[in-house]
C-alpha positions as CSV (number, residue, x, y, z in Angstrom):
1,X,0.2,-0.1,-0.1
2,X,1.5,3.2,-1.1
3,X,0.7,6.7,0.4
4,X,0.2,9.2,-1.5
5,X,1.6,12.6,-0.5
6,X,-1.4,14.5,0.2
7,X,-2.2,11.5,3.1
8,X,1.5,11.5,4.0
9,X,0.9,15.8,4.4
10,X,-1.9,15.3,6.5
11,X,-0.3,12.3,8.8
12,X,-0.4,13.6,12.6
13,X,3.1,13.1,13.9
14,X,3.5,11.1,16.9
15,X,6.1,13.2,18.6
16,X,4.6,17.0,18.4
17,X,1.5,16.4,17.1
18,X,1.4,18.5,13.9
19,X,0.9,17.4,10.4
20,X,3.7,16.7,8.7
21,X,3.3,19.4,6.2
22,X,4.4,21.5,8.6
23,X,7.6,19.5,9.0
24,X,8.9,21.8,6.2
25,X,12.4,23.8,5.8
26,X,12.0,27.3,7.3
27,X,11.3,30.1,4.9
28,X,13.1,32.5,6.3
29,X,10.4,34.8,6.9
30,X,8.7,34.6,3.5
31,X,5.8,32.5,3.9
32,X,5.0,29.1,5.9
33,X,7.8,27.4,4.3
34,X,9.2,25.7,1.1
35,X,6.4,23.6,1.1
36,X,9.2,20.1,0.9
37,X,9.8,18.1,3.9
38,X,12.6,18.8,5.8
39,X,14.7,16.1,6.7
40,X,16.0,17.2,10.4
41,X,12.6,18.4,11.6
42,X,11.4,14.7,10.8
43,X,14.7,13.2,11.9
44,X,14.3,15.3,15.4
45,X,10.8,14.1,16.0
46,X,12.2,10.4,15.2
47,X,14.6,10.6,17.9
48,X,12.5,11.9,20.4
49,X,9.6,9.0,19.8
50,X,12.9,6.6,20.1
51,X,14.1,8.1,23.2
52,X,10.6,7.6,24.6
53,X,10.5,4.1,23.9
54,X,14.0,3.1,25.0
55,X,12.8,5.1,28.2
56,X,9.8,2.6,28.6
57,X,11.6,-0.3,28.3
58,X,14.3,1.0,31.1
59,X,11.5,1.3,33.0
60,X,9.9,-2.0,32.3
61,X,12.9,-3.9,32.5
62,X,14.1,-2.0,36.2
63,X,10.3,-3.1,37.3
64,X,10.8,-6.9,36.5
65,X,13.8,-6.7,38.3
66,X,12.9,-5.3,40.8
67,X,9.5,-7.6,41.5
68,X,12.0,-10.8,40.5
69,X,14.2,-9.4,43.8
70,X,10.6,-8.9,45.7
71,X,9.8,-12.4,45.4
72,X,13.2,-14.1,45.7
73,X,13.2,-12.2,49.4
74,X,9.6,-13.1,50.1
75,X,10.3,-16.8,49.4
76,X,13.8,-16.7,51.4
77,X,11.4,-15.5,54.3
78,X,8.9,-18.4,53.7
79,X,12.0,-20.7,53.9
80,X,13.6,-19.6,56.6
81,X,10.6,-19.6,58.9
82,X,9.6,-23.1,57.6
83,X,13.0,-24.6,59.5
84,X,13.3,-24.7,62.7
85,X,16.2,-24.1,64.8
86,X,17.4,-27.9,64.4
87,X,17.2,-27.6,60.8
88,X,13.9,-30.1,60.2
89,X,11.2,-28.6,58.2
90,X,8.1,-27.7,60.1
């Protein structure tokens, strides 16, 4: 499936919430822009999105590690409470 230029221009950017048509090269004060997509503005938004995904992945991984450590300490505490001083399981 191909997108037409008009469809692409009306697509909303996830990073800045502006239509792609607004990602055009500045016109040096002579109107709304050159009308051509400006790679630098598109790449800036793409890097913002990539950074957000990496941050979310790091937070998710840290939460998983924290959850695993919590479960391990609970298991250790339960194991310790079931073993009496003479080494027999209650």
